[in-house]
N, C-alpha and C positions, 0 to 999 in steps of 0.2 A: 504494500500500500504506500502510495506517495505521501509526502508530508501534507500537502493540501487536501488530499482525500482524508487523511487522518483528522485534520482540523475540522473538516466538514462533518465527519461522522461523530466526532466527540465534542462539538462546539458547546453543547449545553453544559456538559460536565466541566469543560475548561472555563466557561464563563462563571460557573458556580465557584470553582476553585479560585479564580481570579478575584471575585468579589470577597470571598472569605479571607484571602491573602491581604487585600487592600484594607479590609475592615480591621483585621488583627493589627496591622502596622499602624493604622490611623488611631485606633483606640489606645494602643500602647504609647504612641507619641503624645497623645493628649495627657496621659498620666505622667510620662517622663518630662514633658514640658512644664507641667504644673509643679512637680517635685523639683525639677532642675532650677527653675526660676526662684522657688522658695528657698532652696539651699543657697543659691547665689545671693539673695537678699539678706540672708542671715549671716553669711560669711564674708562678703566682699569688703567690709570695712576693716577686717582683721587680716594682716599678712599671714599669720599662723593659721587662722580659720580658713582662709581661701586656699592655702596650700594643702591643708588637710582634706578639704572638700574635693579638690581636683585629684589629689593622689588616691583618695578612697574610691572615687568613681572610675579613675583610670585603671585601678587594680582589677576591676571587673572585666575589662577588655583583655586581660592577660589569661583569663580562663577560657579555654576552647569552648565554643558554643555547644558542641555535641556533648562535651563533658558536663557542662553546667546543666543542660536539660536532663542528662542521665542522672545527675545528683538530685534533681528536683523531683523526678518521678516517684521515688519511694516516699517523699514527703507530701506531695499534693496529687499524685496520680497522673494518669495519661490525659491527653486532650488539650483543652484550652488553658487550664491553670499554669502548667509549666511554660507554655508558650508566652503567656502574658507576663509572667514574672521575669523570664529570661530577656525578652525583648525590652521590657521597661528598664531593667538594670543596664543593658547594653546601650540604651538610648540616652542615659543620663549624662555621660561625660561631655559630649559636645555642647549640650544645653547649659550645664553647670559652668563649664570653662568660659563659654562666650557670655554668659550672664555676668560673671565676675569681671571679665575683661571690659564688657560694655559699661557696667555700672561704675567701674573705676575710671573709665575714660571720660566720664561726664565732667565738663569744665566746672571746677569748684566755684568759680565766680557766679555761674548761673544758679547754683544751689544757694549761695549766699544771698543773691538777689531775691530768690523765692522766699528765703527766710526773712529777709528785710521787709517784704511787703505783708508779712504776717501769716504765711502759709504754715500749717502744722507739718510735723514730720511725715505723716502719712500722705498729705497732699503733695509735699515735695517729691516723694517717691512716685506717686501715681501720675502727677501732672508734669514733672520735670525730668527726673532721673530715668524712670522706665521708658518713656517715649524716646528719649535720646539714646538709650541703650538698646532699643528694639532692633535696629538694623543688624548688629552683631548677634543678638539673640536669635533672630530669624535665620541668620546664616548657620548657626549651630543646629537649629531645628532641621534645616534642609540637609545638612551633613548627616545628622542622626537618622533621618528618614531613609536616605539612600543606603546607609549602612544596614538598617533593619530590614530593608527589602530583601537583601541577600541572606541575612541571618535567619529570617522567618522561614526560609525553605527548609532549614534544619529541623524545624518544629515537626515535620512529618515523621521524624524518628520517634516522637512521643505521641503519634496519632493526632498531631495538631492539624489545624486547618490550613488550606492554602495550596499554592502551586508546587510546593515541595513534594507533595504526594505523587505528582506526575513524574518528577525527577527520580524519586526513590523507586517508583515502580519500574521505570525504564532501566535504572542501574541494576535492580534486582533481576531483571529478565534480559540482561545483555546477551545478544545472540539471537533473540527472537525477532520476528518480523517488524514489530513496532517499537522496539526498545529505543532506538535512536529518535524516532518521532516523539516519543514521550518525553525524553530528556530535552529535546529541542523546544517542544511546545511549552514545557514548564519554564525553561530558561528565557526564551523570548518573551513569554508572558510577564515574567518578573521585570525584565528590562523595560518593556512598554509601560508597566505600572510605575516604575521608578521615574521615567520621563514625564508621565502624566502628573505625578505628584510634584515633581520639580517645577513644571509649568504652572501648577496651581500656586506654588509658593512664590514664584515670580510675580504672578498676578496679585497675590496677597500683599507682597511688598509694595507694589505700585499703589495699592489702595490704602495701605496703612502707614507708609513712610512718606512724610512731607517731601515735596520736590527739593526744597533747600537742603534737607539732610541727605537725600540720595546723591545730590551733586557733590 
């Protein structure tokens, strides 16, 4: 069977796997973004705290994804739970690091000016510091998302959702008629999803970053 014939015959299952893959990455990135920005807000004012936050989240990336998912299976079982935990942990570093870098890069004179006109500490964060730090934070989110797109394929090892199931089925049946088609379909699907997500982030940046800051 040719690759195009395989796609035609399996398009419904492939679309389902693609949706599950995109949904898993999106949901995990929402959690990782919320946690990462919160960690950045707590630690960016302290040199020691920022170093600890970056080092701790960077340590997660030294653990092979297959090993981490394998370690999580006895604790939380198969399927979605190990996938969500692993992807969220892997997505933290770019968001945490860029949050700290972005917040530290805000001009202190602007913060002093906000304080001078009577803004509270929370208002300074929400109306001055976070908006100015948003471009590098968004860059961290984009990097983390691209990274998780590939890592999410490993979730199939733990019966997780997504296009990794196509890849693993193809690898498990190497030598059969459709093995290569399965691996190609899963791989190309992940690449297409990554490009679509990145395009969405570019659009989000244009909508949320003022033109003056972009320039």
